[in-house]
C-alpha positions in Angstrom: -4.5 31.6 9.9 -3.2 30.2 6.7 -3.3 26.4 6.1 0.5 26.3 5.9 1.0 28.0 9.2 -1.4 25.6 10.9 -0.4 22.6 8.8 -1.1 19.3 10.6 -0.7 16.7 7.9 -0.3 13.7 8.3 -2.9 13.7 11.0 -5.8 11.7 12.4 -7.9 14.9 12.1 -7.9 14.6 8.3 -8.6 10.9 7.9 -12.1 11.2 6.5 -11.5 13.8 3.8 -8.0 15.1 3.4 -8.3 16.3 -0.2 -9.8 19.8 0.2 -7.2 20.6 2.8 -4.3 19.2 0.7 -5.6 21.0 -2.3 -5.5 24.3 -0.5 -2.1 23.6 0.9 -0.9 22.6 -2.6 -1.9 26.0 -4.0 -0.6 28.1 -1.1 2.6 26.4 0.0 3.5 23.3 -2.0 6.7 22.8 -0.1 6.8 24.0 3.5 8.0 23.2 7.0 5.3 21.8 9.3 5.5 23.9 12.5 4.5 21.2 14.9 6.9 18.5 13.7 9.7 20.3 11.9 9.2 18.0 8.9 9.0 19.4 5.4 5.7 18.5 3.5 5.9 18.2 -0.3 2.6 18.3 -2.2 3.2 18.9 -5.9 3.6 15.9 -8.3 6.9 17.2 -9.9 8.5 17.9 -6.5 7.4 14.5 -5.1 8.8 12.9 -8.2 12.1 14.7 -7.7 12.4 13.5 -4.1 11.6 9.9 -4.9 14.0 9.6 -7.9 17.1 11.0 -6.0 17.9 8.6 -3.2 21.5 10.0 -3.0 19.9 13.2 -1.7 16.8 12.0 0.0 17.5 8.8 1.8 14.9 6.2 2.8 17.4 4.3 5.0 18.3 7.4 7.0 14.7 8.3 7.5 13.8 4.9 8.8 16.9 4.1 10.8 17.4 7.3 12.9 17.6 5.2 16.0 20.1 2.6 14.6 23.4 2.3 16.4 26.3 3.4 14.1 28.3 0.5 12.9 25.7 -2.1 13.8 24.9 -5.0 11.4 22.6 -4.1 8.6 19.4 -6.1 9.1 17.1 -3.6 7.4 14.7 -4.5 4.7 14.9 -3.3 1.1 12.5 -0.4 1.8 14.8 0.8 4.6 18.0 0.6 2.5 19.8 2.8 0.0 22.1 1.8 -2.8 24.2 -0.3 -3.2 22.7 -2.7 -0.6 19.1 -1.9 -1.8 19.5 -3.7 -5.1 20.9 -6.9 -3.6 18.0 -7.0 -1.1 15.4 -6.3 -3.8 16.8 -9.0 -6.1 16.6 -11.5 -3.2 12.9 -11.1 -3.0 12.0 -10.4 -6.6 11.5 -13.9 -8.0 7.9 -14.2 -6.8 6.9 -11.0 -8.7 8.4 -11.8 -12.1 5.9 -11.8 -15.0 6.1 -15.5 -15.7 5.6 -16.4 -12.0 2.6 -14.0 -11.8 1.0 -15.5 -14.9 1.3 -18.9 -13.4 -0.5 -17.7 -10.3 -3.6 -16.4 -12.2 -5.6 -19.7 -12.0 -4.8 -19.9 -8.2 -6.0 -16.3 -7.7 -9.1 -16.8 -9.7 -9.9 -19.9 -7.7 -9.5 -18.0 -4.4 -11.7 -15.2 -5.7 -14.5 -17.6 -6.7 -14.2 -19.3 -3.3 -14.8 -16.1 -1.5 -17.7 -15.2 -3.8 -19.2 -18.7 -3.1 -19.3 -17.8 0.6 -21.8 -15.0 0.1 -23.3 -15.3 -3.4 -26.5 -17.0 -2.2 -27.2 -14.2 0.4 -27.5 -11.5 -2.2 -25.6 -9.2 0.1 -22.0 -8.8 1.5 -19.9 -6.6 3.7 -17.4 -6.2 1.0 -14.3 -5.1 3.0 -14.2 -7.9 5.6 -15.7 -10.7 3.4 -13.9 -10.1 0.2 -11.4 -7.2 -0.3 -9.3 -8.0 2.8 -9.3 -11.8 2.9 -8.4 -12.1 -0.8 -4.9 -10.6 -0.7 -4.2 -12.4 2.6 -5.1 -15.8 1.0 -3.0 -15.0 -2.1 -0.1 -13.9 0.0 -0.2 -17.0 2.2 -0.5 -19.3 -0.8 2.6 -17.7 -2.5 4.8 -17.1 0.5 3.7 -19.8 2.9 2.5 -22.4 0.4 -0.9 -22.7 1.9 -4.0 -20.4 1.6 -5.6 -21.9 4.7 -4.5 -19.6 7.5 -5.6 -17.8 10.6 -7.7 -15.1 8.9 -8.6 -13.3 12.1 -5.0 -12.8 13.1 -4.0 -11.6 9.6 -6.9 -9.3 9.3 -5.9 -7.7 12.6 -2.3 -7.4 11.4 -3.6 -5.7 8.3 -4.3 -2.7 10.6 -0.7 -2.2 11.6 0.3 1.4 11.1 4.0 1.1 10.2 5.7 4.5 9.7 2.5 6.3 10.5 2.6 5.2 14.2 4.4 8.3 15.3 1.3 10.3 14.5 -0.9 8.2 16.8 -1.8 8.7 20.4 0.4 7.0 23.0 -2.0 4.1 23.7 -2.3 3.3 20.0 1.5 3.4 19.6 1.8 0.9 22.5 -0.7 -1.4 20.8 1.2 -1.1 17.5 4.4 -2.2 19.4 2.6 -5.3 20.8 1.3 -6.2 17.4 4.8 -5.8 16.0 6.0 -8.3 18.6 3.4 -10.8 17.5 4.5 -10.5 13.9 8.2 -10.9 14.9 7.3 -14.1 16.8 5.3 -15.5 13.9 7.9 -14.7 11.3 10.8 -16.0 13.3 9.0 -19.4 13.8 8.2 -19.6 10.1 11.8 -18.7 9.0 13.4 -21.2 11.4 11.0 -23.9 10.3 11.5 -23.4 6.6 15.3 -23.3 7.1 15.1 -26.8 8.6 12.3 -28.0 6.4 12.2 -26.1 3.0 8.9 -26.1 1.2 7.7 -25.1 -2.3 6.9 -21.5 -1.3 8.5 -18.1 -1.8 9.6 -17.8 1.8 11.7 -20.9 1.5 13.1 -19.6 -1.7 14.1 -16.3 -0.1 15.7 -18.1 2.8 17.7 -20.3 0.5 18.9 -17.4 -1.5 19.9 -15.4 1.6 21.9 -18.4 3.0 23.6 -18.9 -0.4 24.5 -15.2 -0.5 25.7 -14.7 3.0 26.9 -18.2 4.1 24.6 -18.5 7.1 21.1 -17.9 8.2 20.3 -14.3 9.2 16.9 -14.5 11.0 16.8 -10.8 11.9 17.3 -9.6 8.4 14.9 -12.2 6.9 12.3 -11.2 9.5 12.6 -7.6 8.4 12.1 -8.5 4.7 9.3 -11.0 5.4 7.4 -8.5 7.6 7.7 -5.9 4.9 6.3 -8.4 2.3 3.5 -9.3 4.8 2.3 -5.8 5.3 2.9 -4.6 1.7 1.5 -7.9 0.4 -2.1 -7.5 1.4 -2.8 -4.2 3.2 -2.6 -2.0 0.1 -4.3 -4.4 -2.2 -7.2 -4.8 0.1 -7.7 -1.0 0.1 -7.3 -0.9 -3.6 -10.1 -3.4 -4.3 -12.5 -1.8 -1.9 -11.7 1.7 -3.0 -12.2 0.7 -6.7 -15.6 -0.7 -5.9 -16.5 2.4 -3.9 -15.6 4.7 -6.7 -17.5 2.7 -9.3 -20.7 2.6 -7.2 -20.6 6.3 -6.9 -20.6 6.9 -10.6 -23.3 4.9 -12.3 -22.3 5.7 -15.9 -18.7 4.7 -15.2 -19.8 1.5 -13.5 -21.8 0.5 -16.5 -19.0 1.2 -18.9 -16.5 -0.8 -16.9 -18.9 -3.7 -16.2 -19.8 -3.9 -19.9 -16.2 -3.7 -21.1 -13.7 -5.6 -19.0 -10.8 -4.1 -21.1 -11.4 -0.9 -19.0 -10.8 -2.6 -15.7 -7.0 -2.1 -15.7 -7.5 1.7 -16.3 -10.1 1.8 -13.6 -7.7 0.2 -11.2 -5.1 2.8 -12.0 -7.6 5.6 -11.4 -8.6 4.1 -8.1 -4.9 4.0 -7.1 -4.5 7.6 -8.1 -7.7 9.0 -6.5 -7.6 7.0 -3.3 -3.9 6.2 -2.8 -3.8 3.2 -0.4 -0.6 4.6 1.0 -1.1 8.4 1.5 2.5 9.5 1.9 6.1 8.4 2.2 9.1 9.8 4.1 12.7 10.5 3.3 15.6 12.2 5.0 17.7 14.9 3.3 21.3 13.8 3.7 22.8 17.0 2.4 21.7 20.6 2.3 19.4 20.9 -0.7 16.2 22.5 -1.9 12.8 21.5 -3.2 10.8 23.8 -5.4 13.1 26.7 -4.3 12.6 26.0 -0.6 15.8 25.3 1.3 15.9 21.9 3.0 18.7 21.5 5.6 20.6 18.2 5.9 18.9 15.9 8.5 15.4 17.1 7.7 12.6 14.6 7.4 10.7 15.2 4.1 7.1 13.8 3.9 5.9 13.5 0.3 2.1 13.5 0.1 1.4 11.0 -2.6 -2.4 11.6 -2.1 -1.8 15.3 -3.0 0.6 14.7 -5.9 -1.9 12.2 -7.4 -4.5 15.0 -7.5 -2.2 17.8 -8.8 -4.2 19.8 -11.4 -1.0 20.6 -13.2 -0.8 16.9 -14.1 -4.4 15.7 -14.2 -7.3 17.6 -15.8 -10.3 17.2 -13.4 -8.1 15.5 -10.8 -10.9 14.6 -8.5 -12.8 12.5 -11.1 -12.1 8.9 -12.3 -11.4 8.9 -16.0 -10.6 5.6 -17.6 -9.8 7.3 -20.8 -7.1 9.4 -19.2 -3.8 9.5 -21.1 -0.9 7.7 -19.4 -3.2 6.4 -16.8 -0.4 4.5 -15.0 1.6 7.7 -14.5 0.7 8.2 -10.8 2.6 8.0 -7.6 0.5 5.5 -5.6 3.2 2.8 -5.8 6.0 5.3 -5.3 8.7 6.0 -7.8 12.3 5.2 -8.5 14.3 2.5 -6.8 11.6 2.0 -4.1 8.8 1.6 -6.6 6.5 -1.1 -4.9 7.9 -4.6 -5.7 4.4 -6.1 -5.3 2.7 -3.6 -7.7 2.2 -6.2 -10.5 0.7 -8.7 -8.0 -1.7 -6.1 -6.6 -2.8 -5.0 -10.0 -3.3 -8.7 -11.0 -5.4 -9.5 -7.9 -7.6 -6.4 -8.4 -8.2 -7.1 -12.1 -9.2 -10.7 -11.5 -11.3 -9.7 -8.5 -13.4 -7.2 -10.5 -13.6 -9.5 -13.6 -15.1 -12.4 -11.5 -17.3 -10.1 -9.4 -18.8 -8.6 -12.6 -19.2 -12.1 -14.1 -21.0 -13.6 -11.2 -22.9 -10.7 -9.7 -25.5 -8.5 -11.3 -27.2 -5.4 -10.2 -24.4 -4.6 -7.7 -25.5 -1.6 -5.6 -24.9 0.0 -2.3 -27.0 -1.4 0.5 -29.6 1.3 1.4 -29.0 2.8 4.9 -26.1 0.5 5.7 -23.1 2.6 4.7 -21.6 5.7 6.3 -18.4 5.4 4.2 -16.1 6.1 7.1 -12.4 5.3 6.7 -9.8 3.5 8.8 -8.5 5.7 11.6 -5.0 5.8 10.1 -2.8 8.7 9.1 -0.9 6.5 6.6 -3.4 4.2 4.9 -6.6 5.0 3.0 -9.2 2.4 3.2 -12.9 2.0 4.1 -14.0 0.4 7.3 -17.0 -1.2 5.7 -18.8 -1.3 2.4 -22.2 -3.0 2.4 -23.4 -4.2 -1.0 -26.5 -5.9 -2.4 -26.7 -7.8 -5.7 -28.3 -10.5 -7.7 -26.4 -13.7 -8.5 -26.1 -14.2 -12.3 
Protein backbone atom coordinates (compact mmCIF):
# COMPACT_ATOMS: atom_id res chain seq x y z
CA UNK A 1 0.00 0.00 0.00
CA UNK A 2 1.29 3.46 -0.81
CA UNK A 3 2.31 5.76 2.07
CA UNK A 4 -0.45 8.24 1.19
CA UNK A 5 -3.16 5.59 1.45
CA UNK A 6 -1.90 4.45 4.85
CA UNK A 7 -0.89 7.93 6.01
CA UNK A 8 -0.93 8.18 9.79
CA UNK A 9 0.87 11.45 10.46
CA UNK A 10 0.86 12.97 13.05
CA UNK A 11 1.23 9.79 15.04
CA UNK A 12 3.02 8.36 18.05
CA UNK A 13 4.22 5.58 15.76
CA UNK A 14 6.55 8.04 14.02
CA UNK A 15 8.02 9.82 17.03
CA UNK A 16 11.53 8.40 16.81
CA UNK A 17 12.28 8.96 13.13
CA UNK A 18 9.53 10.62 11.09
CA UNK A 19 11.77 11.99 8.33
CA UNK A 20 12.10 9.03 5.91
CA UNK A 21 8.34 8.55 6.04
CA UNK A 22 7.67 12.27 5.52
CA UNK A 23 10.16 12.39 2.65
CA UNK A 24 8.42 9.54 0.88
CA UNK A 25 5.02 11.14 1.41
CA UNK A 26 6.38 14.47 0.22
CA UNK A 27 7.46 12.92 -3.07
CA UNK A 28 4.34 10.82 -3.64
CA UNK A 29 1.47 12.96 -2.31
CA UNK A 30 2.60 16.38 -1.03
CA UNK A 31 -1.02 17.37 -0.34
CA UNK A 32 -3.47 14.61 0.51
CA UNK A 33 -6.41 13.64 2.71
CA UNK A 34 -5.49 11.41 5.64
CA UNK A 35 -7.97 8.50 5.51
CA UNK A 36 -8.19 7.90 9.25
CA UNK A 37 -8.86 11.50 10.34
CA UNK A 38 -10.18 13.25 7.22
CA UNK A 39 -7.57 15.97 7.72
CA UNK A 40 -5.48 17.27 4.83
CA UNK A 41 -1.73 16.90 5.26
CA UNK A 42 0.55 19.43 3.55
CA UNK A 43 4.23 18.55 3.19
CA UNK A 44 5.94 20.91 0.69
CA UNK A 45 7.58 24.17 1.80
CA UNK A 46 5.80 26.34 -0.78
CA UNK A 47 2.38 24.88 0.01
CA UNK A 48 2.92 25.27 3.77
CA UNK A 49 4.04 28.84 3.20
CA UNK A 50 0.84 29.49 1.22
CA UNK A 51 -1.38 28.16 4.02
CA UNK A 52 0.35 30.11 6.79
CA UNK A 53 0.39 33.44 4.97
CA UNK A 54 -3.33 33.42 4.10
CA UNK A 55 -5.33 33.50 7.37
CA UNK A 56 -8.42 34.74 5.54
CA UNK A 57 -8.58 31.32 3.83
CA UNK A 58 -6.94 29.09 6.44
CA UNK A 59 -8.12 30.14 9.88
CA UNK A 60 -6.24 29.39 13.07
CA UNK A 61 -9.15 30.55 15.21
CA UNK A 62 -11.66 28.24 13.52
CA UNK A 63 -9.28 25.27 13.80
CA UNK A 64 -8.83 25.80 17.55
CA UNK A 65 -12.35 26.85 18.49
CA UNK A 66 -14.50 24.25 16.83
CA UNK A 67 -16.25 23.58 20.15
CA UNK A 68 -16.80 27.24 21.00
CA UNK A 69 -20.41 28.35 21.43
CA UNK A 70 -21.46 30.82 18.69
CA UNK A 71 -21.76 34.35 20.05
CA UNK A 72 -19.86 33.61 23.25
CA UNK A 73 -17.32 36.09 24.58
CA UNK A 74 -13.91 35.95 22.88
CA UNK A 75 -11.42 34.85 25.52
CA UNK A 76 -9.06 33.10 23.12
CA UNK A 77 -5.34 33.80 23.02
CA UNK A 78 -3.56 35.46 20.11
CA UNK A 79 -2.63 32.11 18.57
CA UNK A 80 -6.29 31.09 18.47
CA UNK A 81 -7.43 34.37 16.88
CA UNK A 82 -7.70 35.79 13.39
CA UNK A 83 -7.59 39.41 12.25
CA UNK A 84 -8.63 41.95 13.35
CA UNK A 85 -8.58 40.82 17.01
CA UNK A 86 -5.29 38.97 16.54
CA UNK A 87 -3.26 42.17 16.13
CA UNK A 88 -4.65 43.77 19.32
CA UNK A 89 -3.92 40.63 21.31
CA UNK A 90 -0.43 40.27 19.93
CA UNK A 91 0.34 43.93 20.65
CA UNK A 92 -0.83 43.47 24.23
CA UNK A 93 1.89 40.88 24.84
CA UNK A 94 4.65 42.15 22.58
CA UNK A 95 6.48 44.56 24.90
CA UNK A 96 8.54 41.82 26.57
CA UNK A 97 9.93 40.72 23.21
CA UNK A 98 11.00 44.08 21.79
CA UNK A 99 14.69 44.34 20.84
CA UNK A 100 15.60 46.88 23.51
CA UNK A 101 13.96 44.80 26.25
CA UNK A 102 15.66 41.64 25.03
CA UNK A 103 19.05 43.35 24.96
CA UNK A 104 18.52 44.48 28.55
CA UNK A 105 17.86 40.87 29.54
CA UNK A 106 21.14 39.50 28.16
CA UNK A 107 23.11 39.87 31.43
CA UNK A 108 20.29 38.17 33.35
CA UNK A 109 20.21 35.25 30.90
CA UNK A 110 23.99 34.89 31.00
CA UNK A 111 23.89 34.83 34.81
CA UNK A 112 21.25 32.08 34.79
CA UNK A 113 23.26 30.07 32.24
CA UNK A 114 26.39 30.30 34.38
CA UNK A 115 24.44 29.38 37.48
CA UNK A 116 23.23 26.17 35.86
CA UNK A 117 26.73 25.33 34.63
CA UNK A 118 28.04 25.92 38.15
CA UNK A 119 25.75 23.13 39.35
CA UNK A 120 27.51 20.46 37.30
CA UNK A 121 30.84 21.80 36.11
CA UNK A 122 32.86 20.08 38.85
CA UNK A 123 31.33 16.68 38.06
CA UNK A 124 32.67 16.60 34.49
CA UNK A 125 29.37 15.11 33.37
CA UNK A 126 25.75 16.21 32.98
CA UNK A 127 22.37 14.98 31.85
CA UNK A 128 21.99 17.93 29.54
CA UNK A 129 18.20 17.95 29.02
CA UNK A 130 17.03 17.94 32.65
CA UNK A 131 19.97 19.83 34.16
CA UNK A 132 20.44 22.55 31.58
CA UNK A 133 18.32 22.72 28.41
CA UNK A 134 14.96 22.49 30.19
CA UNK A 135 15.56 24.54 33.36
CA UNK A 136 17.21 27.46 31.53
CA UNK A 137 14.17 28.70 29.58
CA UNK A 138 11.93 28.04 32.59
CA UNK A 139 14.13 30.26 34.76
CA UNK A 140 14.29 32.95 32.07
CA UNK A 141 10.53 32.86 31.60
CA UNK A 142 9.87 33.10 35.33
CA UNK A 143 12.28 36.00 35.70
CA UNK A 144 10.70 37.96 32.84
CA UNK A 145 7.02 37.15 33.41
CA UNK A 146 6.87 36.52 37.16
CA UNK A 147 9.80 38.69 38.25
CA UNK A 148 11.55 35.85 40.06
CA UNK A 149 13.75 33.07 38.69
CA UNK A 150 13.30 30.99 41.85
CA UNK A 151 10.38 28.72 41.13
CA UNK A 152 9.03 25.22 41.52
CA UNK A 153 11.21 23.61 38.87
CA UNK A 154 9.67 20.15 39.20
CA UNK A 155 6.19 21.49 38.49
CA UNK A 156 7.29 23.57 35.52
CA UNK A 157 9.32 20.72 34.05
CA UNK A 158 6.24 18.53 34.26
CA UNK A 159 4.14 21.20 32.58
CA UNK A 160 6.73 21.39 29.82
CA UNK A 161 5.44 17.98 28.69
CA UNK A 162 1.91 19.29 28.02
CA UNK A 163 0.85 18.25 24.55
CA UNK A 164 -1.45 21.10 23.53
CA UNK A 165 -3.06 20.65 20.11
CA UNK A 166 -1.36 17.27 19.72
CA UNK A 167 -3.45 15.76 22.52
CA UNK A 168 -6.08 14.51 20.09
CA UNK A 169 -3.54 12.03 18.71
CA UNK A 170 -2.90 10.52 22.16
CA UNK A 171 -4.52 7.46 23.76
CA UNK A 172 -7.49 8.17 26.03
CA UNK A 173 -5.57 7.86 29.30
CA UNK A 174 -2.96 10.37 28.18
CA UNK A 175 -5.62 12.81 27.00
CA UNK A 176 -7.20 12.58 30.46
CA UNK A 177 -3.82 13.25 32.09
CA UNK A 178 -3.36 16.25 29.79
CA UNK A 179 -6.72 17.62 30.93
CA UNK A 180 -5.70 17.30 34.58
CA UNK A 181 -2.46 19.11 33.85
CA UNK A 182 -4.41 21.83 32.06
CA UNK A 183 -6.52 22.30 35.19
CA UNK A 184 -3.33 22.72 37.26
CA UNK A 185 -2.09 25.42 34.90
CA UNK A 186 -5.46 27.20 35.03
CA UNK A 187 -5.43 27.27 38.82
CA UNK A 188 -1.83 28.53 38.88
CA UNK A 189 -2.42 31.23 36.30
CA UNK A 190 -5.65 32.47 37.83
CA UNK A 191 -3.95 32.87 41.21
CA UNK A 192 -1.05 34.79 39.69
CA UNK A 193 -3.31 37.04 37.60
CA UNK A 194 -5.56 37.95 40.53
CA UNK A 195 -2.57 38.54 42.79
CA UNK A 196 -0.84 40.84 40.32
CA UNK A 197 -4.04 42.74 39.61
CA UNK A 198 -4.22 43.59 43.30
CA UNK A 199 -0.45 43.89 43.83
CA UNK A 200 1.28 44.86 40.55
CA UNK A 201 4.98 44.04 40.30
CA UNK A 202 7.86 44.83 38.02
CA UNK A 203 7.25 41.91 35.68
CA UNK A 204 5.77 41.26 32.26
CA UNK A 205 2.62 39.57 33.59
CA UNK A 206 1.72 42.67 35.61
CA UNK A 207 2.39 44.79 32.53
CA UNK A 208 0.07 42.64 30.37
CA UNK A 209 -2.67 42.76 33.04
CA UNK A 210 -2.42 46.54 33.28
CA UNK A 211 -2.61 46.89 29.50
CA UNK A 212 -5.65 44.59 29.27
CA UNK A 213 -7.56 46.51 31.97
CA UNK A 214 -6.67 49.83 30.33
CA UNK A 215 -7.90 48.51 26.99
CA UNK A 216 -11.11 46.81 28.12
CA UNK A 217 -12.07 48.73 31.25
CA UNK A 218 -12.11 45.70 33.58
CA UNK A 219 -10.09 42.63 34.41
CA UNK A 220 -10.71 39.64 32.12
CA UNK A 221 -9.21 36.68 33.98
CA UNK A 222 -10.32 34.07 31.45
CA UNK A 223 -8.72 35.89 28.53
CA UNK A 224 -5.54 36.70 30.45
CA UNK A 225 -5.31 33.06 31.51
CA UNK A 226 -5.46 31.97 27.86
CA UNK A 227 -2.70 34.38 26.90
CA UNK A 228 -0.51 33.62 29.92
CA UNK A 229 -0.87 29.87 29.41
CA UNK A 230 0.18 30.26 25.78
CA UNK A 231 3.24 32.27 26.81
CA UNK A 232 4.03 29.69 29.49
CA UNK A 233 4.08 26.75 27.07
CA UNK A 234 5.62 28.65 24.17
CA UNK A 235 8.04 30.42 26.46
CA UNK A 236 10.12 27.44 27.44
CA UNK A 237 9.06 24.17 25.82
CA UNK A 238 10.34 24.91 22.33
CA UNK A 239 13.50 26.67 23.54
CA UNK A 240 14.40 23.68 25.70
CA UNK A 241 14.12 21.39 22.69
CA UNK A 242 16.07 23.83 20.51
CA UNK A 243 19.03 23.89 22.90
CA UNK A 244 19.21 20.12 23.36
CA UNK A 245 18.66 19.46 19.64
CA UNK A 246 21.45 21.87 18.71
CA UNK A 247 23.90 20.14 21.05
CA UNK A 248 22.81 16.73 19.75
CA UNK A 249 23.42 17.75 16.13
CA UNK A 250 26.81 19.28 16.92
CA UNK A 251 28.03 16.21 18.78
CA UNK A 252 27.09 14.00 15.83
CA UNK A 253 29.27 16.02 13.45
CA UNK A 254 32.80 16.45 14.82
CA UNK A 255 33.98 18.78 12.05
CA UNK A 256 30.96 21.04 12.43
CA UNK A 257 31.33 21.03 16.21
CA UNK A 258 34.93 22.18 16.01
CA UNK A 259 34.06 24.93 13.52
CA UNK A 260 31.27 26.33 15.67
CA UNK A 261 33.20 26.00 18.91
CA UNK A 262 36.19 27.82 17.40
CA UNK A 263 34.10 30.57 15.82
CA UNK A 264 31.18 31.78 17.91
CA UNK A 265 30.00 33.92 15.01
CA UNK A 266 28.68 30.66 13.55
CA UNK A 267 26.46 29.93 16.55
CA UNK A 268 23.42 31.88 15.23
CA UNK A 269 23.52 29.97 11.94
CA UNK A 270 23.86 26.68 13.84
CA UNK A 271 20.78 27.58 15.88
CA UNK A 272 18.81 28.17 12.67
CA UNK A 273 19.92 24.84 11.22
CA UNK A 274 18.93 23.08 14.44
CA UNK A 275 15.51 24.72 14.20
CA UNK A 276 15.18 23.60 10.59
CA UNK A 277 16.44 20.04 11.00
CA UNK A 278 14.72 19.23 14.29
CA UNK A 279 11.76 21.60 14.37
CA UNK A 280 10.69 21.75 18.05
CA UNK A 281 7.07 22.08 16.88
CA UNK A 282 6.57 19.51 14.13
CA UNK A 283 3.31 20.79 12.63
CA UNK A 284 0.55 23.36 12.88
CA UNK A 285 -3.13 23.19 12.02
CA UNK A 286 -5.58 25.48 10.25
CA UNK A 287 -9.20 25.23 9.08
CA UNK A 288 -10.22 26.10 5.53
CA UNK A 289 -13.10 28.58 5.86
CA UNK A 290 -13.95 28.55 2.15
CA UNK A 291 -13.67 25.98 -0.60
CA UNK A 292 -10.12 26.27 -1.88
CA UNK A 293 -7.17 24.24 -3.13
CA UNK A 294 -3.57 23.60 -2.18
CA UNK A 295 -1.12 22.44 -4.80
CA UNK A 296 -4.01 21.64 -7.12
CA UNK A 297 -5.80 19.47 -4.53
CA UNK A 298 -9.36 20.62 -3.69
CA UNK A 299 -9.87 21.46 0.00
CA UNK A 300 -13.54 21.76 1.06
CA UNK A 301 -14.57 24.48 3.49
CA UNK A 302 -14.49 23.18 7.07
CA UNK A 303 -11.53 20.87 6.47
CA UNK A 304 -8.68 20.75 8.96
CA UNK A 305 -5.33 21.31 7.28
CA UNK A 306 -2.18 20.04 9.02
CA UNK A 307 0.98 21.69 7.72
CA UNK A 308 4.00 19.49 8.44
CA UNK A 309 6.70 22.02 9.34
CA UNK A 310 9.15 19.15 9.87
CA UNK A 311 8.62 18.10 6.26
CA UNK A 312 8.70 21.57 4.72
CA UNK A 313 11.95 22.31 6.53
CA UNK A 314 13.57 19.36 4.75
CA UNK A 315 12.11 20.02 1.31
CA UNK A 316 14.89 19.31 -1.23
CA UNK A 317 13.37 21.89 -3.58
CA UNK A 318 14.31 24.52 -0.99
CA UNK A 319 17.39 23.07 0.71
CA UNK A 320 20.29 21.27 -1.00
CA UNK A 321 21.24 18.26 1.16
CA UNK A 322 18.26 18.95 3.41
CA UNK A 323 19.20 16.35 6.03
CA UNK A 324 22.58 17.93 6.87
CA UNK A 325 23.39 20.93 9.04
CA UNK A 326 25.12 23.60 6.95
CA UNK A 327 26.06 26.82 8.76
CA UNK A 328 27.07 28.32 5.41
CA UNK A 329 23.60 27.80 3.96
CA UNK A 330 22.28 30.93 2.19
CA UNK A 331 19.27 32.57 3.87
CA UNK A 332 19.69 30.27 6.84
CA UNK A 333 16.75 31.85 8.70
CA UNK A 334 14.34 31.01 5.86
CA UNK A 335 12.75 28.05 7.58
CA UNK A 336 9.32 27.33 9.02
CA UNK A 337 10.19 26.26 12.55
CA UNK A 338 8.65 29.41 14.05
CA UNK A 339 5.74 29.37 11.62
CA UNK A 340 5.10 32.16 9.15
CA UNK A 341 2.80 35.12 8.65
CA UNK A 342 0.73 36.76 11.36
CA UNK A 343 1.24 33.85 13.76
CA UNK A 344 5.04 33.82 13.47
CA UNK A 345 6.22 32.95 16.97
CA UNK A 346 6.26 36.08 19.14
CA UNK A 347 8.96 34.57 21.37
CA UNK A 348 11.32 33.62 18.53
CA UNK A 349 13.83 36.42 19.30
CA UNK A 350 13.96 35.38 22.97
CA UNK A 351 14.42 31.70 22.09
CA UNK A 352 17.24 32.54 19.70
CA UNK A 353 18.87 34.77 22.30
CA UNK A 354 18.74 32.11 25.01
CA UNK A 355 20.15 29.44 22.71
CA UNK A 356 22.98 31.70 21.54
CA UNK A 357 24.03 32.68 25.05
CA UNK A 358 23.73 29.07 26.22
CA UNK A 359 26.08 27.74 23.54
CA UNK A 360 28.52 30.62 23.96
CA UNK A 361 28.87 30.06 27.72
CA UNK A 362 29.00 26.27 27.42
CA UNK A 363 31.82 26.51 24.88
CA UNK A 364 33.63 29.07 27.05
CA UNK A 365 33.47 27.02 30.23
CA UNK A 366 33.56 23.40 29.05
CA UNK A 367 36.21 21.71 26.93
CA UNK A 368 36.27 18.30 25.27
CA UNK A 369 32.47 18.09 25.29
CA UNK A 370 31.46 14.61 24.15
CA UNK A 371 28.67 12.08 24.36
CA UNK A 372 28.93 9.88 27.46
CA UNK A 373 29.84 6.36 26.24
CA UNK A 374 27.05 3.82 26.70
CA UNK A 375 24.70 6.31 28.38
CA UNK A 376 22.60 7.55 25.44
CA UNK A 377 19.90 5.84 23.41
CA UNK A 378 18.81 9.17 21.81
CA UNK A 379 15.12 8.42 22.23
CA UNK A 380 12.63 11.26 21.84
CA UNK A 381 9.67 12.47 23.84
CA UNK A 382 6.56 10.40 23.18
CA UNK A 383 4.82 13.33 21.54
CA UNK A 384 3.19 13.71 18.13
CA UNK A 385 3.63 17.50 18.27
CA UNK A 386 6.99 18.30 19.89
CA UNK A 387 10.45 17.11 18.88
CA UNK A 388 12.84 16.79 21.78
CA UNK A 389 15.20 14.28 23.36
CA UNK A 390 14.33 12.57 26.62
CA UNK A 391 17.95 12.64 27.79
CA UNK A 392 21.39 13.61 26.56
CA UNK A 393 24.29 12.47 28.74
CA UNK A 394 27.52 14.43 28.19
CA UNK A 395 31.05 14.35 29.52
CA UNK A 396 33.53 17.25 29.43
CA UNK A 397 36.50 18.90 31.06
CA UNK A 398 36.10 22.22 32.86
CA UNK A 399 38.25 24.97 31.30
